[in-house]
C-alpha positions in Angstrom: -50.0 -11.1 -14.2 -50.2 -7.9 -12.1 -51.9 -5.0 -14.1 -49.4 -2.0 -14.7 -50.2 1.7 -14.3 -48.5 3.7 -16.6 -47.6 7.2 -15.7 -48.2 10.2 -18.2 -44.6 9.5 -19.2 -44.7 6.0 -20.0 -47.6 6.5 -22.3 -45.6 8.9 -24.2 -42.7 6.4 -24.1 -45.3 3.9 -25.6 -46.6 6.4 -28.2 -42.8 7.2 -29.3 -42.4 3.2 -29.1 -45.3 2.7 -31.6 -44.3 5.3 -34.1 -40.7 3.8 -33.9 -42.4 -0.2 -34.8 -44.0 1.3 -37.7 -40.7 2.9 -39.0 -38.2 0.3 -38.0 -37.8 -1.5 -41.5 -36.9 1.5 -43.1 -35.6 3.7 -40.1 -32.9 5.7 -41.9 -32.3 7.6 -45.6 -28.2 7.3 -45.0 -28.0 10.8 -43.8 -25.4 10.9 -40.6 -26.9 11.3 -37.5 -24.8 13.5 -35.9 -25.3 15.8 -38.4 -27.7 17.8 -36.0 -25.6 20.6 -37.4 -24.5 22.0 -41.0 -21.8 19.8 -42.1 -18.3 21.2 -44.3 -18.5 19.8 -47.7 -16.9 16.6 -48.2 -14.2 18.3 -50.7 -13.1 19.9 -48.0 -11.6 16.7 -46.2 -7.6 16.3 -45.8 -6.7 13.2 -47.8 -3.8 11.3 -47.2 -0.3 12.5 -48.5 -2.2 15.9 -48.5 1.3 17.6 -46.4 4.2 18.8 -48.4 6.1 18.4 -45.2 6.6 15.6 -42.4 4.7 16.7 -39.2 5.7 15.1 -35.3 3.1 14.9 -33.5 2.7 14.5 -29.9 0.0 12.3 -27.8 -1.1 11.8 -24.1 -0.7 8.5 -23.7 -2.0 7.8 -20.4 -5.0 5.7 -21.8 -3.2 3.5 -23.6 -4.1 0.5 -21.1 -4.0 -3.3 -21.7 -8.1 -2.6 -21.4 -9.6 -0.1 -23.4 -13.1 1.3 -22.7 -14.9 4.1 -23.3 -12.3 7.2 -24.1 -9.6 4.9 -24.1 -11.2 3.0 -27.2 -11.9 6.0 -29.0 -8.2 7.4 -28.8 -7.3 4.4 -29.9 -9.5 4.0 -33.1 -8.6 7.8 -33.9 -4.8 6.9 -33.7 -5.3 3.8 -36.1 -7.0 6.4 -38.3 -4.1 9.2 -38.4 -1.9 6.7 -39.1 -3.4 6.2 -42.3 -4.5 9.6 -43.0 -1.2 10.9 -41.8 1.4 8.9 -43.5 4.2 11.2 -43.3 3.7 12.0 -39.9 5.6 10.9 -36.6 3.5 10.1 -33.8 5.0 10.3 -30.1 3.0 8.8 -27.5 4.0 9.9 -23.9 3.1 8.4 -20.5 5.1 8.4 -17.1 5.2 4.6 -16.8 6.0 1.6 -19.4 3.4 1.2 -21.7 3.1 -1.3 -24.6 1.5 0.2 -28.3 -0.6 -1.6 -30.5 1.2 -2.2 -33.4 -0.4 0.7 -35.5 3.1 1.4 -37.5 6.7 1.9 -37.2 6.4 5.5 -37.0 4.8 5.4 -33.6 7.2 6.0 -30.9 6.7 5.1 -27.2 8.5 7.7 -25.1 8.3 6.3 -21.0 9.8 8.9 -18.9 12.4 7.2 -16.4 13.0 10.0 -14.2 9.2 10.5 -13.0 9.4 8.8 -9.0 5.9 7.2 -9.3 2.1 6.4 -9.3 2.0 7.9 -5.9 2.2 11.9 -7.6 -0.5 11.4 -10.3 0.0 11.4 -13.5 -1.5 15.0 -14.2 1.0 16.4 -12.5 3.4 14.3 -14.6 2.0 15.7 -17.5 2.5 19.3 -16.2 6.2 18.9 -15.1 7.4 17.3 -17.6 5.9 16.3 -20.8 6.5 19.6 -22.3 10.2 19.2 -22.2 10.1 16.3 -23.7 8.1 17.2 -26.8 10.7 20.0 -26.7 13.6 17.5 -27.1 11.3 15.7 -29.5 10.7 18.2 -32.1 7.2 17.7 -31.8 4.9 20.5 -34.1 1.4 19.8 -32.3 0.6 18.1 -29.0 -3.1 16.5 -29.0 -4.4 16.4 -25.5 -6.6 13.5 -25.7 -7.2 12.9 -22.1 -8.6 16.7 -21.8 -5.5 18.3 -20.5 -2.4 19.7 -21.9 0.8 19.8 -20.8 3.0 23.3 -20.2 3.7 23.9 -23.8 5.8 26.6 -25.7 3.7 29.4 -28.1 5.9 26.8 -31.3 3.8 24.0 -30.4 0.2 24.0 -31.6 -1.8 22.6 -28.8 -5.1 20.8 -29.3 -7.4 19.6 -26.5 -10.2 17.1 -26.7 -13.3 17.7 -24.6 -15.6 14.7 -23.7 -18.2 16.4 -21.4 -18.9 19.0 -19.2 -19.8 17.1 -16.1 -19.0 19.5 -13.8 -21.9 21.6 -14.8 -24.5 19.4 -15.7 -24.2 16.7 -13.3 -21.6 17.8 -10.5 -22.9 15.8 -7.9 -22.2 12.5 -9.5 -18.2 13.2 -9.6 -15.9 12.2 -7.3 -13.8 14.7 -5.5 -10.6 14.0 -7.4 -12.0 14.1 -10.3 -13.5 18.0 -9.6 -10.1 19.0 -8.5 -8.5 17.9 -11.3 -11.1 19.5 -13.9 -10.0 23.0 -12.1 -6.6 22.1 -14.2 -8.6 21.0 -17.1 -10.5 24.6 -17.1 -7.1 26.2 -17.3 -5.9 24.1 -19.9 -9.0 24.8 -22.1 -8.6 28.7 -22.2 -5.2 28.3 -23.3 -5.5 25.7 -26.2 -4.8 26.7 -29.9 -7.8 24.7 -30.7 -11.0 22.7 -28.7 -12.2 19.5 -30.4 -15.4 17.9 -28.5 -17.4 14.8 -29.1 -20.8 16.4 -29.9 -22.5 19.1 -31.0 -23.9 18.9 -28.0 -21.1 19.8 -26.1 -19.8 22.2 -28.5 -23.2 24.3 -27.6 -22.9 23.6 -23.8 -19.0 24.8 -24.0 -20.1 27.8 -25.7 -23.0 28.6 -22.9 -21.0 27.2 -19.8 -17.1 28.9 -20.7 -17.9 31.1 -24.0 -15.3 29.0 -25.7 -15.7 28.0 -29.3 -15.4 24.3 -30.8 -12.9 24.0 -33.6 -14.3 20.6 -35.0 -16.6 17.8 -33.4 -15.3 14.4 -34.0 -17.6 11.9 -33.1 -17.0 8.6 -32.0 -17.5 5.8 -34.8 -17.8 2.0 -34.7 -15.0 -0.3 -36.0 -15.9 -3.2 -38.6 -16.3 -5.8 -35.3 -19.5 -4.2 -34.4 -22.1 -5.7 -36.5 -24.8 -8.1 -36.6 -23.3 -11.6 -35.1 -23.8 -15.0 -36.3 -25.8 -17.7 -34.4 -22.6 -19.6 -33.7 -20.4 -16.4 -32.3 -23.8 -15.7 -30.4 -23.6 -19.2 -29.2 -19.8 -19.1 -28.3 -19.6 -15.9 -26.5 -22.9 -16.6 -24.4 -21.5 -20.1 -23.0 -18.5 -17.8 -21.7 -20.5 -16.0 -20.0 -22.9 -18.4 -18.7 -26.0 -16.5 -20.5 -29.2 -17.4 -21.7 -31.6 -15.1 -24.2 -33.6 -13.3 -23.5 -31.6 -10.4 -21.3 -31.2 -6.7 -21.4 -27.9 -5.2 -21.6 -26.1 -2.3 -20.2 -22.7 -1.1 -20.8 -21.7 1.5 -18.4 -19.1 1.5 -15.4 -20.9 1.3 -12.1 -20.8 5.0 -10.8 -23.7 7.9 -10.3 -24.1 9.3 -13.7 -25.0 6.2 -15.8 -27.9 6.1 -13.4 -27.8 2.1 -12.7 -29.7 1.9 -9.6 -32.4 3.2 -11.6 -32.5 0.8 -14.0 -31.9 -2.1 -11.7 -34.6 -0.8 -9.4 -37.2 -0.6 -12.4 -36.3 -4.0 -13.9 -36.8 -5.6 -10.8 -40.1 -3.9 -10.6 -41.0 -5.2 -13.5 -40.2 -8.5 -13.0 -41.6 -9.2 -10.1 -44.6 -7.8 -11.3 -44.2 -11.0 -14.1 -44.5 -8.3 -17.2 -40.8 -9.1 -18.5 -41.3 -13.1 -19.0 -37.8 -14.5 -18.2 -35.7 -11.9 -19.0 -32.6 -11.1 -17.2 -30.3 -7.6 -16.7 -26.8 -8.1 -17.8 -24.5 -6.0 -16.5 -21.2 -5.5 -18.4 -19.0 -3.0 -16.9 -16.0 -2.5 -14.0 -17.0 -0.7 -10.4 -16.4 3.0 -10.5 -17.2 5.5 -7.6 -20.0 6.1 -5.3 -21.3 2.9 -6.0 -21.6 1.1 -2.6 -25.5 1.3 -2.7 -25.8 0.0 -6.3 -23.4 -3.0 -5.6 -25.3 -4.0 -2.5 -28.4 -4.1 -4.3 -26.9 -5.9 -7.4 -25.6 -8.6 -5.1 -29.3 -8.8 -3.6 -31.1 -9.0 -6.9 -28.5 -11.5 -8.6 -30.9 -14.2 -7.6 -33.9 -12.0 -9.2 -32.3 -11.8 -12.7 -29.7 -9.4 -12.5 -26.3 -11.1 -14.1 -23.0 -8.7 -13.5 -20.2 -9.8 -15.9 -17.7 -7.0 -14.9 -15.1 -5.9 -17.6 -15.6 -7.7 -20.8 -13.2 -8.4 -23.7 -13.7 -6.0 -26.9 -14.3 -9.3 -29.0 -17.1 -10.4 -27.0 -18.9 -7.0 -26.9 -20.5 -7.6 -30.7 -22.2 -10.8 -29.8 -23.4 -9.6 -26.5 -24.9 -6.9 -28.0 -26.3 -8.7 -30.8 -28.0 -11.0 -28.9 -29.6 -8.6 -26.5 -33.5 -7.7 -26.6 -32.1 -4.1 -26.2 -29.5 -2.2 -24.6 -30.6 0.3 -22.1 -28.7 3.4 -21.4 -30.6 5.3 -18.8 -27.9 8.0 -18.0 -28.3 11.3 -16.9 -25.6 12.8 -19.0 -23.4 11.8 -21.5 -20.8 13.5 -24.0 -21.7 11.2 -26.7 -22.5 7.5 -25.6 -20.5 5.0 -27.2 -22.1 1.8 -26.2 -25.4 3.5 -28.2 -23.4 3.8 -31.1 -22.2 0.3 -30.5 -25.7 -1.3 -30.2 -27.1 0.3 -33.2 -23.6 -1.0 -35.7 -24.9 -4.9 -34.1 -28.6 -4.4 -35.3 -29.8 -4.1 -31.2 -32.4 -1.7 -29.9 -31.5 0.7 -27.4 -33.6 2.1 -25.0 -31.5 5.6 -23.9 -32.1 9.0 -21.9 -33.5 12.0 -23.7 -30.5 14.2 -23.8 -29.4 15.8 -26.6 -25.9 13.9 -27.2 -27.1 11.2 -26.9 -29.8 11.9 -29.6 -26.7 12.3 -31.9 -25.4 8.6 -30.8 -29.0 7.2 -31.0 -30.1 8.8 -34.1 -33.5 7.5 -35.0 -32.9 4.0 -33.9 -33.7 4.3 -30.3 -36.5 4.6 -27.9 -35.7 7.8 -26.1 -37.4 8.0 -22.3 -36.7 10.3 -19.5 -34.2 8.8 -16.9 -36.5 8.0 -14.3 -37.5 4.6 -12.8 -41.2 5.7 -14.8 -39.2 6.1 -18.0 -37.3 3.1 -17.9 -40.0 0.8 -17.1 -41.6 1.9 -20.0 -38.7 1.8 -22.1 -38.3 -1.8 -20.9 -41.5 -2.7 -21.6 -41.6 -0.9 -25.3 -38.3 -2.8 -26.3 -39.9 -6.1 -24.9 -42.3 -6.0 -27.2 -40.7 -4.9 -30.0 -38.0 -7.7 -30.3 -34.3 -7.9 -31.9 -34.1 -7.6 -35.6 -33.1 -3.9 -36.3 -31.4 -3.3 -39.8 -28.1 -1.2 -39.2 -28.1 2.5 -40.8 -26.6 6.1 -40.7 -23.4 4.9 -39.2 -20.2 6.5 -40.3 -16.6 5.1 -40.1 -13.0 6.1 -37.6 -12.0 7.8 -40.7 -14.9 9.9 -41.1 -14.1 11.3 -37.7 -10.5 11.3 -38.2 -10.8 13.7 -41.3 -12.1 16.3 -38.8 -9.2 15.9 -36.4 -6.7 15.9 -38.7 -7.9 19.2 -40.4 -7.5 20.7 -36.7 -4.2 19.1 -35.8 -2.9 20.1 -38.8 -3.5 23.8 -38.5 -2.2 26.6 -40.9 0.5 23.9 -42.1 1.4 24.3 -45.8 -1.3 21.9 -47.6 -0.8 21.1 -51.2 
């Protein structure tokens, strides 16, 4: 086996991995890893039936799709929790085209807009031109802009917007032209919202620094009960479906520049060709995105060298893929939070992740942090291969806990008991 020459950054990661290894049996003390800022007291949490009168909540439903990934899953899980926390509420979900709402409860109403002529005009234009009128018709009290945009609303309707990241300030070179144009609308919406919600304290700090805007609440992603260490039978079933064998490293990310997948594939191939990773494969879960032609060509060439692209994987198979992996490798240049990191932790899987403030909120103490360079990724892969599997999930939180913070913002100044 060829001798590997460690760079200074790799030595730092190796040292951190050694420290992590010594503490991995009891790496959590039950504290919330998102609590990088002081939290309000638990008695401040809004409990179910705490509102004296019913409330009508409008929701941007453009991400209510058949395949929920990333932000779509975040919205869906919060909606389920909102239904439990606000039993007197009625929810109106707006979409320009036909949608099938998940079976949450009978208090969820899909509002499809038959007057919108077609997809060619764009959903953002539809939101601005039509949704405000639909909200007025439905007597909505508050609108949740969960897709980071708001319709034109009268002042009588409270406007709450969720901000997921600040890509255009941190990594603008990774964005498509279309997305950068749409973010122009988003900035105006942030300034006219009654309240802004972010998904991490890091994003809240960046928002204050970049736009001088305050955050009303941090509502971090959580994990559902399905994300937990899986038994051998389930592992065998899912691995057989996808034609996989252990050991493997796992990546869960859309193919776009910010995810830094090209550097990951190159780092993996370099170590594998040197014989440093044994029979490990690199499994890529996630669909094609944008600015990904070079990555696609690289992956095609590398399929014979242990790189396995799976594309989209249904939610029900993800826990087993996480559980069987040696580690989730998430070398993103920047994230607003990093849901796959949290999901992997819940499944007892080691995480190799970029040392970005927002990603530290997702990774807590259960991660190997690396610089998002090829040297850093190589060091993280080597450290993870040495440590192996067998972590105990800890320091996690529920969707109800996150939704409680959102409820307080949505309710605003409405009368409580």
